[in-house]
Backbone as numpy.savetxt, mean C-alpha at the origin, in Angstrom:
# Nx Ny Nz CAx CAy CAz Cx Cy Cz
-10.96 32.46 -4.78 -11.38 32.23 -3.58 -11.44 30.81 -3.43
-12.67 30.23 -4.46 -12.91 29.10 -4.06 -11.94 27.84 -4.57
-11.07 28.35 -5.25 -9.78 27.17 -5.61 -8.66 27.24 -4.21
-8.70 28.35 -3.38 -7.90 28.25 -2.42 -8.38 27.80 -1.24
-10.04 28.11 -0.98 -10.85 26.98 -0.11 -10.58 25.72 -0.23
-10.87 25.39 -1.36 -10.66 23.33 -1.80 -9.32 23.39 -1.81
-8.57 24.15 -1.69 -7.16 23.49 -1.66 -6.55 23.46 -0.13
-7.23 24.62 0.59 -6.99 24.22 2.16 -7.74 23.07 2.82
-8.73 22.90 2.25 -9.67 21.82 2.95 -9.03 20.53 2.54
-8.11 20.50 1.28 -7.64 18.98 0.95 -8.55 18.46 -0.26
-9.85 19.06 -0.51 -10.55 18.77 -1.24 -10.08 18.92 -2.87
-9.37 19.78 -3.24 -8.78 20.03 -4.60 -8.02 18.82 -5.18
-7.11 18.22 -4.47 -6.40 17.27 -4.56 -7.49 16.01 -4.32
-8.06 15.89 -4.06 -9.03 14.90 -4.00 -9.81 14.56 -5.61
-10.25 15.66 -5.82 -11.12 16.26 -7.22 -10.53 15.60 -7.79
-8.91 16.10 -8.17 -8.11 15.95 -9.16 -7.55 14.49 -9.26
-7.87 13.71 -8.31 -7.40 12.37 -8.25 -8.59 11.59 -9.18
-9.80 11.93 -8.79 -11.20 11.62 -9.01 -11.07 11.76 -10.30
-11.04 12.83 -10.64 -11.06 12.96 -12.43 -9.73 12.25 -13.02
-8.94 12.13 -12.38 -7.52 11.59 -13.42 -8.08 9.65 -13.38
-8.65 9.35 -12.22 -9.33 7.91 -12.06 -10.82 8.06 -13.22
-11.23 8.79 -13.27 -12.63 8.54 -13.97 -12.46 8.73 -15.70
-10.81 9.60 -16.13 -10.61 9.90 -17.01 -9.82 8.40 -17.72
-9.03 8.02 -16.46 -8.48 6.25 -16.93 -9.71 5.21 -16.93
-10.69 5.38 -16.22 -11.63 4.48 -16.51 -12.05 4.72 -18.05
-12.54 6.02 -18.48 -13.13 6.30 -19.61 -12.15 5.49 -20.73
-10.44 6.02 -20.53 -10.10 5.43 -21.70 -9.25 4.13 -21.85
-9.41 3.51 -20.70 -9.08 2.12 -20.47 -9.99 0.84 -21.84
-9.05 0.53 -22.37 -9.46 -0.22 -23.56 -9.74 -1.61 -23.07
-10.98 -1.98 -23.00 -11.72 -3.42 -22.34 -11.80 -4.29 -23.63
-11.57 -3.87 -24.66 -11.54 -5.03 -25.91 -10.02 -5.29 -26.01
-8.98 -5.14 -25.25 -7.72 -5.44 -25.32 -7.51 -6.32 -23.77
-7.64 -7.66 -24.18 -7.50 -8.65 -22.61 -5.73 -8.26 -22.24
-6.23 -8.45 -20.88 -5.16 -8.28 -19.86 -4.32 -9.81 -20.14
-3.20 -9.69 -19.50 -2.78 -11.08 -19.62 -3.20 -11.65 -18.29
-2.77 -12.81 -17.59 -3.09 -13.11 -16.56 -2.29 -12.84 -15.53
-3.41 -12.65 -14.69 -2.41 -11.93 -13.14 -1.74 -13.36 -12.34
-0.51 -13.13 -12.28 0.34 -14.41 -11.87 0.27 -14.29 -10.34
0.66 -15.51 -9.89 0.63 -15.21 -8.27 1.51 -14.23 -7.42
2.54 -14.13 -8.00 3.31 -12.75 -7.38 2.98 -11.46 -7.65
2.41 -11.37 -8.60 1.58 -10.13 -9.36 0.50 -9.75 -8.35
-0.11 -10.86 -7.84 -1.36 -10.72 -6.84 -0.70 -10.39 -5.84
0.11 -10.96 -5.14 0.39 -10.55 -3.79 1.34 -9.33 -4.05
2.19 -8.76 -4.82 2.55 -7.51 -4.92 1.86 -6.29 -4.52
0.56 -6.45 -5.81 -0.52 -5.62 -6.26 -1.09 -5.47 -4.54
-1.52 -6.81 -3.72 -2.43 -6.28 -2.73 -1.71 -5.81 -1.36
0.08 -6.17 -1.45 0.86 -5.17 -0.49 0.75 -3.91 -1.11
0.71 -3.43 -1.98 0.77 -1.94 -2.76 -0.77 -1.41 -2.10
-1.69 -2.42 -2.52 -3.04 -1.66 -2.17 -3.30 -1.50 -0.68
-2.79 -2.51 0.13 -2.88 -2.27 1.38 -2.32 -0.95 1.76
-1.09 -0.81 1.62 -0.37 0.40 1.54 -0.88 1.73 1.12
-1.72 1.63 0.23 -2.27 2.87 -0.49 -3.51 3.46 0.13
-4.18 2.17 0.49 -5.41 2.44 1.34 -5.07 2.70 2.84
-4.21 2.31 3.43 -3.82 2.85 4.73 -3.08 4.44 4.74
-2.83 4.98 3.75 -2.34 6.21 3.42 -3.63 7.07 2.72
-4.50 6.55 2.39 -5.63 7.35 2.31 -5.34 7.75 0.51
-4.68 6.91 0.20 -4.78 7.17 -1.42 -5.53 6.36 -1.98
-7.01 6.83 -1.72 -8.14 5.50 -2.11 -8.21 5.64 -3.84
-7.99 7.13 -4.53 -8.18 6.90 -5.98 -6.74 6.08 -6.53
-5.69 6.37 -6.11 -4.70 5.84 -6.65 -5.05 4.26 -6.50
-5.43 3.85 -5.25 -5.81 2.28 -5.27 -6.98 1.62 -6.24
-7.71 2.42 -6.54 -8.97 2.13 -7.31 -8.25 2.24 -8.94
-7.27 3.04 -9.26 -6.54 2.71 -10.37 -5.72 1.67 -10.65
-4.77 1.55 -9.28 -4.17 0.22 -9.11 -5.04 -0.98 -9.75
-6.26 -1.34 -8.96 -7.32 -2.10 -8.90 -7.62 -2.47 -10.28
-8.28 -1.26 -11.03 -8.83 -1.42 -12.15 -7.82 -1.55 -13.32
-6.53 -1.05 -13.31 -5.39 -1.60 -14.34 -5.01 -2.70 -14.32
-4.78 -3.18 -13.03 -3.88 -4.48 -12.83 -4.96 -5.78 -13.28
-6.24 -5.45 -12.81 -7.14 -6.69 -12.83 -7.11 -7.46 -11.31
-6.69 -6.40 -10.38 -6.62 -7.27 -9.07 -8.43 -7.46 -8.57
-8.60 -8.66 -7.90 -10.13 -8.57 -7.28 -10.31 -7.24 -6.66
-11.69 -7.10 -7.05 -12.29 -5.98 -6.10 -12.00 -6.09 -4.58
-12.56 -7.35 -4.01 -12.17 -7.62 -2.70 -10.73 -7.95 -2.07
-10.24 -7.33 -1.43 -8.90 -7.21 -1.08 -8.77 -8.74 -0.43
-7.45 -9.33 -0.51 -7.28 -10.62 0.00 -7.09 -10.43 1.84
-7.35 -11.32 2.44 -7.25 -11.10 3.71 -5.87 -11.13 4.07
-5.55 -10.38 5.31 -4.45 -9.91 5.65 -3.60 -11.06 6.10
-4.54 -12.18 6.75 -3.52 -13.43 7.46 -3.19 -14.13 6.46
-3.97 -14.17 5.57 -3.86 -14.85 4.10 -2.29 -14.73 3.44
-2.43 -13.32 3.31 -1.26 -12.46 2.70 0.11 -12.85 3.55
-0.01 -12.79 4.91 1.03 -12.99 5.76 1.73 -14.03 5.45
0.68 -14.95 5.46 1.05 -16.39 5.55 1.52 -17.01 4.33
1.07 -16.39 3.41 1.76 -16.91 2.04 2.86 -16.33 1.76
3.44 -14.90 2.35 4.83 -14.33 2.39 5.69 -14.99 3.69
4.92 -15.76 4.35 5.88 -16.45 5.49 6.38 -15.35 6.39
5.45 -14.30 6.74 5.74 -13.24 7.75 4.90 -13.88 9.00
5.44 -13.49 10.12 5.09 -14.03 11.48 5.14 -12.19 11.86
3.76 -11.62 12.45 3.78 -10.34 13.02 3.73 -10.14 14.58
4.38 -9.35 15.12 4.06 -8.81 16.44 3.10 -8.14 16.31
2.12 -7.84 17.64 1.25 -6.79 18.07 1.57 -5.23 17.03
2.70 -4.66 17.39 2.49 -3.61 16.74 2.62 -3.45 15.41
3.43 -4.80 14.54 2.96 -4.78 13.31 1.53 -4.77 12.44
0.62 -5.19 13.13 -0.31 -5.72 12.74 -1.15 -4.37 12.56
-1.09 -3.17 13.09 -1.96 -1.74 12.91 -1.22 -1.19 11.39
-0.19 -1.27 11.02 0.43 -0.79 9.47 0.42 -1.79 8.67
0.66 -1.48 7.54 0.72 -2.08 6.20 1.60 -3.45 6.19
1.43 -4.31 5.89 2.91 -5.14 6.03 4.06 -4.83 5.20
3.85 -4.06 4.15 4.98 -3.37 3.29 6.10 -2.71 4.75
5.55 -1.87 5.47 5.87 -1.43 6.46 6.99 -2.00 7.13
6.46 -3.26 7.54 7.38 -4.49 8.37 8.52 -4.85 7.18
7.95 -5.39 5.87 9.23 -5.63 5.17 10.38 -4.44 5.16
9.92 -3.41 4.82 10.69 -2.30 4.95 11.77 -2.02 5.83
11.00 -2.30 7.54 12.00 -2.20 8.39 12.66 -3.43 8.61
12.51 -4.51 8.16 13.30 -5.92 8.45 14.73 -5.43 7.39
14.06 -5.07 6.20 15.53 -5.35 5.31 16.25 -3.97 5.56
15.68 -2.70 5.91 16.68 -1.60 6.63 17.53 -2.23 7.47
16.79 -3.00 8.33 17.78 -3.37 9.42 18.76 -4.47 9.32
18.65 -4.78 8.12 19.64 -6.51 7.63 19.45 -7.16 8.01
17.90 -7.56 8.57 17.51 -8.82 8.93 18.20 -9.46 10.17
18.64 -8.51 11.29 19.18 -8.80 12.04 17.79 -9.64 13.33
17.14 -9.74 12.95 16.05 -10.35 13.91 16.36 -12.21 13.55
17.46 -12.53 12.71 17.77 -14.05 12.64 17.29 -15.08 12.09
16.73 -14.22 10.47 16.11 -14.79 9.54 16.77 -15.83 8.94
16.23 -16.79 8.38 16.72 -17.84 7.75 16.28 -18.25 6.29
16.71 -18.47 5.44 16.54 -18.52 3.93 15.66 -17.11 3.42
14.70 -17.36 2.90 13.75 -16.29 2.40 12.62 -16.02 3.11
12.54 -16.77 4.31 11.55 -16.51 5.24 11.78 -14.97 6.42
10.95 -14.04 6.48 10.92 -13.15 7.05 10.71 -13.53 8.59
11.68 -13.07 9.43 11.37 -13.14 10.87 10.33 -12.32 11.45
9.61 -12.52 12.65 8.89 -11.58 13.44 9.08 -10.01 13.08
8.42 -9.47 12.54 8.64 -8.45 12.24 8.01 -7.43 13.36
8.69 -6.55 13.42 8.70 -5.25 14.58 9.20 -3.91 13.86
7.69 -3.11 14.33 7.87 -1.52 13.68 8.42 -0.98 14.85
9.17 -1.35 15.77 9.37 -0.34 17.22 10.45 0.80 16.76
10.94 0.52 15.07 11.79 1.67 15.12 11.15 2.77 13.98
9.78 2.72 13.98 8.93 3.49 13.13 8.07 4.37 14.44
8.27 5.50 14.69 7.49 6.20 15.93 6.04 6.16 14.97
5.25 5.47 15.92 3.69 5.63 15.42 2.98 6.65 14.99
3.43 7.97 15.55 3.20 9.38 15.21 3.48 9.65 13.88
4.47 9.14 13.37 5.00 9.40 12.09 4.68 8.56 10.74
3.81 7.25 11.24 3.41 6.43 9.94 2.66 7.12 9.13
1.53 7.91 9.70 0.72 8.38 8.88 0.95 9.64 8.17
2.28 10.10 8.45 2.81 11.49 8.09 3.38 11.01 6.39
3.52 12.07 5.32 4.29 11.89 4.14 5.54 11.84 4.87
6.54 11.00 3.79 8.10 10.96 4.35 8.49 12.09 4.61
8.22 13.48 3.87 8.93 14.41 3.76 8.89 15.02 5.36
7.54 14.62 6.32 7.35 14.96 7.44 7.68 14.26 8.62
8.26 13.00 8.19 8.58 12.14 8.77 10.36 12.36 9.38
10.62 12.07 10.56 11.69 12.19 11.44 12.93 11.24 10.66
13.93 12.03 10.24 14.75 11.61 9.52 15.95 10.82 10.22
16.41 9.52 10.01 17.26 9.05 10.60 19.11 9.53 10.73
């Protein structure tokens, strides 16, 4: 009964994730130095962290931070967008940058992209009510 109650409240999944994170921290060998974090990996990890935190995968984000050597303090979103040459519209600022990047590539860069820079990212094709839901619950195109 206790297990069912915890499961219904969503607490059981959080407890399991927390245990996994703590086990990882206990097993993490600090004596083996990590390779330096490259600029590209720093940006990629930050995009992933922003996505994980937006979707409330906080324990997964904490394991990513610990395992990758990512700084504890997240990079400023404006800095990240500037580094990636992303210009956001108002709707894009409410969701992780990864959503806009994926939207851009799913639509074939139809916004008039030149070279490697992304154009203004619009998330109009992603209904706001679906963005916080798991992929299985989102409307399929």
